[in-house]
N, C-alpha and C positions, 0 to 999 in steps of 0.2 A: 486423408489423406493431411490435408493446409489444420487442420481442428489440432491433431494428434501438432503439429509441430505447433500449434498455440498453444496449447494448454503447453509442451513443452518448454516454448520458448514463458511460461510465465511461473510452472516453479520455478527453472532457472535463475528469471525473473527474482521471485518471491524470497527464492535462500543470498541473491546474491544481493537483499538490500539487508534480509535481518543479518547479515557480517556487515554492513554497510553501518548499520543502523548500533551493533554490540560495540564498535571499535567506536564509536561520539557516544556512550556511556551511555546507551538503552538497554536494558533490559527486555526483552519478546514471551510475557509471561501465554499472548495464547495465537495461532494456527489458523484463520482459515475459520471464522466465525460466520457460519450465516445466522439470519436472522426471518422476518418474511420482507422486508423490505429489502438486507443487500447480502455479498460475503461480507466481510470486512477481514485482508489477504493479515494483516498482524497489525497484536494489540501489544503495547512499550507499557515500560513503564519507566519515567528520568524523572529521579525525584521524585519530589510529589505530585505529577503532572502524569491523565495516563491519555497514552496518544494510541488513539485508533489509524493504521497509513494505508492507506491505496498505493500499492503498485503494480504501474503500466509500466513494464517492458516491448519494444521490440527490436524486429532482426533489424535496424539500418534504419536508417530516417529517409527513405527510396519517398514513401508512402505518405508521411508527415512525422509529425515525432509522437514522443505519447503524451508531453503536456495535453495538448488536442485533444485528447480522448478523454480528459476529463470536465466535461461538463455539467452544463445548470443542473440536470434530471440527475448526476451523477451526482454531486452534490446532496443535490437535495435528498440521497437517496441512504447518504453518507450518514447524514447529520438524525438520521432519523434508525440507523442504524445501533447507532454508537448510544443515544437518549438511550436506545431495549436495551445493551449492556450494559452501560452505568442504572438506568431504572434494575435490573434484575440480580446484576448486583450486587447494588445501594450502595453503590463510590457516593458519594460526599466529596470530597475533590476539586479540581480543577480539570478537565479534560483538554482537550483538542484535538483537531482534525490533519493529519498530514501525507503528505502525497511522496515517492519515489519512485523516480521517474528516471529509467534506464533504456541506453543503446548496446544494443547486443556486436560485436563485427559478425564474421565469416566465421571467427575459430570458438563463439559461444561464451566469449570474455567481455565483461564490461568495456564498450566502448565510455559510454559516458552514463556517469551517478548523481544523478539529479535532487536534493530533496528540497522539498518548500513546508514549509511549517502552521502551521492555524490556513488552511485553504481554504473551508466555509465556516 
């Protein structure tokens, strides 16, 4: 049951994050891109920058913040996945890795959304 809840929270978080970024002028170009290193939740473009976005969603903060779940190893895997995507697609322009961390309230609405640019 808990895994199903976590998957639902994750998918809802990705949808909220995508809408949040679109309102900020980002164009979502791909979702859930898998490499052997990691899965990239969202890939977006803003102006001439290719942005890889890690989405972290939590239902409340009783057991920690979503930001605390992005550790050094996760950043390393994200960086390798982003490089693999860029190489595969022959991307020569600038790129960066961002994170969107959000907390859902008891009604599954965003209580807090935070966007962190260039996390690694």
